[in-house]
C-alpha positions as CSV (number, residue, x, y, z in Angstrom):
1,M,79.2,-113.1,63.5
2,S,75.5,-111.8,64.1
3,A,74.4,-110.3,67.3
4,K,71.7,-113.2,67.1
5,F,74.1,-115.7,66.7
6,S,76.4,-114.5,69.3
7,A,73.4,-114.2,71.9
8,F,72.7,-117.9,70.6
9,V,76.5,-119.2,71.3
10,V,76.7,-117.3,74.7
11,T,73.3,-119.2,75.6
12,A,75.0,-122.6,74.4
13,S,78.1,-121.7,76.4
14,L,75.9,-120.9,79.6
15,A,74.2,-124.4,78.9
16,V,77.3,-126.3,78.6
17,S,79.0,-124.6,81.9
18,G,75.4,-125.4,83.5
19,A,76.4,-129.1,82.9
20,M,79.7,-129.1,84.2
21,L,78.8,-127.7,87.3
22,C,76.0,-130.5,87.8
23,L,78.7,-133.2,86.5
24,A,81.5,-132.0,89.1
25,P,79.4,-133.2,92.5
26,Q,78.0,-135.9,90.5
27,A,81.5,-137.2,89.4
28,A,82.7,-137.1,93.0
29,T,79.8,-138.4,94.9
30,A,79.8,-141.2,92.3
31,Q,83.5,-142.2,92.9
32,Q,82.7,-142.3,96.5
33,K,80.0,-144.4,96.1
34,D,81.4,-146.7,93.6
35,A,84.8,-146.9,95.6
36,K,84.0,-150.5,96.5
37,A,82.6,-151.3,92.8
38,L,86.0,-150.5,91.2
39,N,88.8,-152.1,91.1
40,P,91.1,-150.0,93.5
41,K,94.0,-150.1,90.8
42,V,91.1,-148.0,88.7
43,G,89.0,-146.5,91.8
44,T,92.3,-144.9,93.6
45,P,93.7,-143.0,90.9
46,L,90.8,-141.6,89.7
47,Q,89.7,-140.1,93.3
48,A,93.4,-138.8,93.5
49,A,92.3,-137.3,89.9
50,L,89.2,-135.6,91.1
51,A,91.0,-134.1,94.4
52,A,93.8,-132.8,92.1
53,G,91.4,-131.2,89.6
54,K,89.2,-129.5,92.0
55,N,92.5,-127.8,93.1
56,K,93.1,-126.8,89.5
57,Q,96.4,-129.2,89.2
58,F,95.2,-130.7,86.2
59,D,98.4,-132.3,84.9
60,V,98.3,-134.3,88.3
61,A,94.8,-135.0,87.6
62,L,95.4,-136.1,83.9
63,A,98.2,-138.2,84.9
64,K,96.3,-140.1,87.5
65,V,93.5,-140.5,84.9
66,K,96.1,-142.1,82.2
67,E,97.4,-144.5,85.3
68,A,93.7,-145.7,85.7
69,D,93.3,-146.1,82.1
70,A,96.4,-148.3,81.8
71,E,94.6,-150.8,84.0
72,K,92.3,-153.7,82.8
73,K,88.7,-152.0,82.9
74,T,85.1,-153.2,82.9
75,P,82.8,-151.4,80.5
76,Y,81.9,-149.4,83.8
77,E,85.2,-148.3,84.7
78,G,86.0,-147.2,81.5
79,Y,82.5,-145.2,81.7
80,K,83.8,-143.8,85.2
81,I,87.4,-142.7,83.7
82,N,85.5,-140.8,80.8
83,E,83.5,-139.3,83.3
84,T,86.6,-138.0,85.3
85,L,88.0,-136.9,82.2
86,A,84.8,-134.5,81.3
87,F,85.1,-133.2,84.8
88,I,88.6,-131.9,84.3
89,Y,88.1,-130.9,80.8
90,G,85.1,-128.8,81.6
91,A,87.2,-127.3,84.6
92,Q,90.0,-126.5,82.0
93,K,87.3,-125.2,79.6
94,D,88.8,-127.4,76.8
95,Y,85.6,-128.0,75.2
96,P,86.8,-129.7,72.0
97,K,88.1,-132.5,74.2
98,L,85.3,-132.4,76.5
99,A,82.8,-133.0,73.6
100,S,84.8,-136.0,72.4
101,I,84.5,-137.5,76.1
102,Y,81.0,-136.6,75.9
103,E,80.4,-138.7,72.6
104,K,82.2,-141.5,74.2
105,M,79.7,-141.2,77.5
106,L,76.9,-141.2,75.0
107,E,78.1,-144.6,73.8
108,T,77.1,-146.4,77.4
109,P,73.7,-144.7,78.0
110,Q,73.1,-147.6,80.6
111,F,76.0,-145.6,83.0
112,L,74.3,-142.2,82.5
113,G,71.4,-142.3,84.9
114,E,68.0,-140.3,84.9
115,G,68.7,-136.6,84.6
116,S,72.0,-136.8,83.6
117,P,73.1,-133.5,82.2
118,I,75.2,-135.4,79.1
119,N,72.7,-135.8,76.5
120,T,72.4,-134.9,72.8
121,K,71.3,-131.5,73.3
122,T,74.1,-130.8,75.6
123,L,76.1,-131.9,72.6
124,A,74.8,-129.8,70.1
125,Q,75.2,-126.8,72.5
126,L,78.9,-127.5,73.2
127,Y,79.5,-128.2,69.5
128,A,78.1,-125.0,68.5
129,S,79.6,-123.1,71.1
130,I,82.9,-124.1,69.6
131,N,81.7,-123.5,66.1
132,Q,81.8,-127.1,65.0
133,Y,78.4,-126.9,63.2
134,P,78.2,-130.0,61.3
135,K,78.6,-131.7,64.8
136,A,76.0,-129.2,66.3
137,I,73.6,-129.8,63.5
138,E,73.9,-134.0,64.0
139,Y,73.2,-133.9,67.7
140,S,70.4,-131.2,67.1
141,K,68.8,-133.7,64.8
142,R,69.2,-136.5,67.2
143,W,67.7,-134.5,69.9
144,L,64.7,-133.4,68.0
145,Q,64.0,-136.9,66.9
146,D,62.4,-137.5,70.2
147,K,61.4,-133.7,71.0
148,P,60.6,-132.2,67.7
149,N,58.9,-129.2,69.5
150,D,62.1,-128.1,71.6
151,A,62.2,-124.5,70.4
152,E,65.9,-123.8,71.8
153,V,67.0,-126.7,69.6
154,L,65.3,-126.0,66.7
155,S,66.8,-122.6,66.9
156,M,70.1,-123.7,67.3
157,L,70.0,-126.4,64.1
158,G,68.5,-123.6,61.8
159,Q,71.4,-121.2,63.0
160,S,74.1,-123.9,62.7
161,Y,72.7,-124.6,59.0
162,Y,73.0,-120.9,58.5
163,Q,76.6,-121.0,59.6
164,T,77.4,-123.6,57.4
165,K,75.6,-121.9,54.5
166,D,73.2,-124.4,54.3
167,Y,70.8,-121.9,53.4
168,K,67.8,-124.4,52.1
169,S,68.1,-126.4,55.1
170,C,68.2,-123.3,57.4
171,K,64.9,-122.0,55.7
172,E,63.1,-125.3,55.7
173,T,64.1,-125.5,59.4
174,M,62.9,-122.0,60.7
175,T,59.9,-121.8,58.4
176,S,58.7,-125.3,59.7
177,A,59.2,-124.1,63.3
178,I,57.5,-120.5,62.8
179,A,54.6,-122.8,61.4
180,G,54.5,-124.9,64.0
181,V,54.3,-122.0,66.6
182,E,51.6,-120.4,64.6
183,K,49.5,-123.2,64.1
184,N,49.3,-123.2,68.3
185,G,48.5,-119.8,68.6
186,G,51.9,-118.5,69.4
187,K,54.2,-116.0,68.1
188,P,57.4,-116.8,66.5
189,A,60.6,-115.9,67.9
190,E,62.4,-112.8,66.2
191,G,65.3,-114.9,66.0
192,W,63.7,-117.5,63.6
193,L,62.0,-115.0,61.3
194,L,65.2,-113.1,60.8
195,F,67.1,-116.1,60.0
196,A,64.4,-117.6,57.8
197,R,64.1,-114.3,56.1
198,S,67.9,-114.0,55.5
199,C,68.1,-117.4,54.3
200,S,65.2,-116.9,51.9
201,D,67.2,-113.5,50.7
202,A,70.3,-115.8,50.1
203,L,68.1,-118.5,48.0
204,G,66.6,-115.7,45.9
205,D,63.3,-116.7,47.2
206,S,61.6,-113.4,47.2
207,A,58.2,-114.9,48.1
208,T,59.3,-116.6,51.3
209,A,61.3,-113.5,52.2
210,A,58.1,-111.3,51.5
211,Q,56.0,-113.5,54.0
212,V,58.4,-113.5,56.5
213,L,59.0,-109.9,56.5
214,E,55.2,-109.5,56.8
215,K,55.5,-111.5,60.0
216,L,58.2,-109.3,61.3
217,C,56.2,-106.2,60.8
218,R,53.4,-107.9,62.3
219,S,54.8,-109.2,65.6
220,Y,58.2,-107.2,65.8
221,P,57.3,-104.0,64.2
222,K,60.5,-101.9,64.2
223,P,61.2,-98.9,61.9
224,E,64.0,-100.7,60.3
225,V,61.6,-104.0,59.4
226,W,58.7,-101.5,58.3
227,Q,61.3,-99.5,56.0
228,S,62.5,-102.9,54.4
229,Y,59.1,-103.9,53.9
230,I,57.5,-100.9,52.3
231,R,60.5,-100.4,49.8
232,S,59.9,-103.8,48.8
233,M,56.2,-103.7,48.5
234,S,56.1,-100.3,47.0
235,R,58.7,-100.6,44.3
236,G,57.1,-98.8,41.1
237,S,54.5,-97.5,42.6
238,A,53.3,-93.7,41.5
239,D,50.6,-91.6,41.9
240,L,47.7,-92.8,44.1
241,P,49.4,-96.2,45.4
242,G,52.6,-94.1,45.9
243,F,50.6,-91.5,47.9
244,H,49.2,-94.3,50.1
245,W,52.6,-96.0,50.6
246,A,53.9,-92.3,51.8
247,R,51.2,-92.4,54.3
248,L,51.7,-95.5,55.7
249,S,55.4,-94.7,55.7
250,N,54.8,-91.4,57.7
251,E,52.3,-93.9,60.1
252,V,55.0,-96.1,61.0
253,G,57.6,-93.3,61.5
254,V,59.8,-94.1,58.1
255,L,59.3,-91.1,56.3
256,K,62.8,-90.2,56.3
257,D,64.1,-87.4,54.0
258,A,63.0,-83.7,53.1
259,E,61.9,-84.9,49.3
260,D,59.7,-87.7,50.8
261,Y,57.8,-84.9,53.2
262,S,57.6,-82.3,50.5
263,N,56.4,-84.7,47.7
264,F,53.7,-86.1,50.2
265,A,52.4,-82.7,51.6
266,Q,52.1,-81.3,48.0
267,Q,50.1,-84.6,46.9
268,A,47.8,-84.2,49.9
269,M,47.8,-80.8,49.6
270,L,46.9,-80.5,45.6
271,V,45.9,-83.7,44.6
272,Y,44.2,-86.0,46.9
273,G,42.0,-83.4,48.8
274,T,43.6,-83.4,52.5
275,P,45.5,-80.5,52.9
276,S,44.9,-80.5,56.6
277,E,47.0,-83.5,56.5
278,A,49.5,-81.8,54.4
279,L,50.2,-79.1,57.1
280,R,50.6,-81.4,59.6
281,V,53.4,-83.5,57.7
282,V,55.3,-80.4,56.9
283,E,54.8,-79.2,60.5
284,Q,56.2,-82.6,61.5
285,G,59.0,-82.3,59.1
286,F,60.1,-78.8,60.6
287,K,59.7,-80.4,63.9
288,K,62.2,-83.2,63.3
289,Q,64.8,-80.7,61.6
290,I,64.2,-82.6,58.4
291,L,62.6,-79.7,56.5
292,G,64.3,-76.5,56.6
293,A,67.3,-77.8,58.0
294,D,70.0,-75.9,55.9
295,A,69.9,-72.7,54.2
296,K,69.6,-74.0,50.5
297,T,66.4,-75.5,51.4
298,K,65.0,-73.4,53.9
299,V,63.4,-70.7,51.8
300,R,61.6,-73.5,49.5
301,H,60.4,-75.4,52.6
302,D,59.3,-72.4,54.5
303,I,57.1,-71.5,51.3
304,L,55.6,-75.0,51.2
305,L,54.6,-74.5,55.2
306,T,52.9,-71.2,54.2
307,K,51.0,-72.8,51.4
308,A,50.2,-75.9,53.5
309,K,48.5,-73.3,56.2
310,E,46.5,-71.4,53.5
311,A,45.4,-74.6,52.2
312,A,44.1,-76.1,55.4
313,L,42.4,-72.7,56.4
314,A,40.8,-72.4,52.9
315,D,39.4,-76.1,53.1
316,K,38.0,-75.8,56.4
317,A,36.2,-72.7,55.3
318,K,34.4,-74.4,52.7
319,W,33.2,-77.1,54.9
320,P,29.7,-75.8,54.8
321,Q,29.6,-75.4,51.2
322,M,30.9,-78.9,50.7
323,A,28.3,-80.3,53.1
324,A,25.6,-78.7,51.2
325,E,26.8,-80.1,47.7
326,A,27.5,-83.6,49.2
327,E,23.7,-83.7,50.1
328,Q,22.6,-82.6,46.4
329,D,25.1,-85.2,44.6
330,P,23.8,-88.3,43.5
331,T,27.0,-90.2,42.7
332,G,28.9,-89.8,46.0
333,A,31.7,-88.1,45.0
334,K,31.1,-84.9,46.8
335,S,30.7,-86.9,50.1
336,A,34.1,-88.7,49.6
337,A,35.8,-85.3,49.0
338,M,33.9,-84.2,52.1
339,G,34.9,-87.3,53.9
340,M,38.7,-86.9,52.6
341,S,38.7,-83.3,54.1
342,Y,37.4,-84.4,57.3
343,F,40.0,-87.4,57.3
344,G,42.8,-84.8,56.5
345,A,41.8,-82.9,59.8
346,E,41.7,-86.0,61.9
347,Q,37.8,-85.8,62.5
348,W,37.5,-89.5,62.2
349,D,33.9,-89.6,63.0
350,Q,32.8,-87.4,60.1
351,A,35.1,-88.6,57.7
352,I,33.7,-92.2,58.6
353,A,30.2,-90.9,58.2
354,Y,30.7,-88.9,55.0
355,F,32.9,-92.0,53.3
356,D,29.6,-94.5,54.3
357,K,27.5,-91.9,52.6
358,A,29.3,-92.0,49.8
359,L,30.0,-95.6,49.2
360,K,26.0,-96.3,49.5
361,K,25.0,-93.6,47.0
362,G,27.0,-96.4,44.7
363,G,27.9,-93.9,41.9
364,L,31.7,-93.7,43.0
365,K,34.9,-94.0,40.3
366,D,37.2,-94.5,43.3
367,T,35.8,-96.9,45.6
368,A,38.7,-98.5,46.4
369,N,40.5,-95.4,47.3
370,V,37.5,-94.6,49.6
371,K,37.2,-98.1,51.0
372,L,41.0,-97.9,51.9
373,T,40.8,-94.5,53.5
374,L,37.6,-95.4,55.4
375,G,39.7,-98.5,57.0
376,I,42.6,-96.2,58.0
377,A,40.0,-93.9,59.9
378,H,38.4,-96.7,61.5
379,L,41.9,-97.9,62.6
380,Q,42.9,-94.4,63.9
381,K,39.5,-94.7,66.1
382,G,41.0,-97.9,67.4
383,Q,38.0,-100.0,65.8
384,R,40.7,-102.7,64.6
385,D,38.1,-105.1,63.3
386,T,36.2,-103.1,61.3
387,A,39.5,-101.5,59.7
388,R,40.5,-105.0,58.7
389,S,37.2,-105.8,57.2
390,E,37.4,-102.6,55.0
391,F,41.1,-103.3,54.3
392,K,40.5,-107.0,53.3
393,A,37.4,-105.7,50.7
394,V,40.2,-103.8,49.0
395,S,43.0,-106.4,49.2
396,T,42.3,-107.7,45.7
397,D,42.1,-104.3,44.1
398,P,44.7,-104.2,41.5
399,V,45.9,-100.9,42.2
400,L,45.4,-100.3,46.0
401,G,45.7,-104.1,46.9
402,K,49.0,-104.2,48.1
403,V,49.0,-101.2,50.4
404,A,45.6,-102.4,51.9
405,S,47.2,-105.7,52.6
406,A,50.1,-103.6,54.3
407,W,47.5,-101.7,56.4
408,T,46.2,-104.9,57.8
409,I,49.5,-105.7,59.0
410,R,49.8,-102.3,60.6
411,S,46.7,-102.9,62.4
412,Y,48.1,-105.5,64.6
413,N,50.6,-103.0,65.9
């Protein structure tokens, strides 16, 4: 059983226990009040049964209930017998028998009274706690007919479907619940999203699974969630898209192995014009003991670190020359290169200024790359709305659209 479902069962069990705590004094008080209304041949043994039950003399209590049940009874007296049995079975924690008695009590709603703890929700929780999921589904659905927005029961229904391997109904229940919460401006429960994703995966519904994974990244941005999302969305990506996925992986803390660090740093240093970023990534890899961790790779990684330091220093030394060339370049390519250099050095204001200049000149061949990197610079400055506008502008690009959309999700973390 999953941790999420275990927590749900504990919650259901606590709810049932709470119902029993309410029922015990109700039953005792009701028996006292009803002493005159009940046939003494029924009422007297029931009072004795309650007294024995409170003293944990359950055999005696059940014998007294049997004695009362043997008499000719009115419907109300039959209900009081069931109420007493419910108290005894609850005290014994005999939940299968308790559930059966609750069902009988629900057949006479006229006797339950306002505020009774016995209802279809309690029965659903009870059946879920004893792993009788078809019954849990039945009573959850009955409860939801009148209270369709009960988040606790919606969750229980979906999870009960999951336990019966009815993944289609589980997915439909959870996605409907998620949509309802989002429509009202709320945040779906993490458990709902996890079950919706699991059911979608089981059904081979990759589209819904991806949508749910996006919601998890946005609302519950754990590293393992981001890792799953990036792995699924970046499959087959190489060159520039692959570089941007690596950058996002580093941003969310899921750049994990030495090869990833090394490849990202070399691309930043040798291909995409951000050598200061390369140095920062290599130093981070050493700090985390991912790079230089063993004798076989230490020499190679030390060389990479030295080259990254040299490249970062050389790049910064060229800033005056690059700035002059950028002013003279009519295409904007030199301004974009200047922006990339400043971006790598985390000088966001200068990077944004040069990217804006590059885009205004109108002669760029890699507009999508510049706009995406511009959006990231705005995000690093905390300018989320501006960043999202830039990401949105790139979201339809055939090469960088997916990673731009991923950065939009990141902007909500």
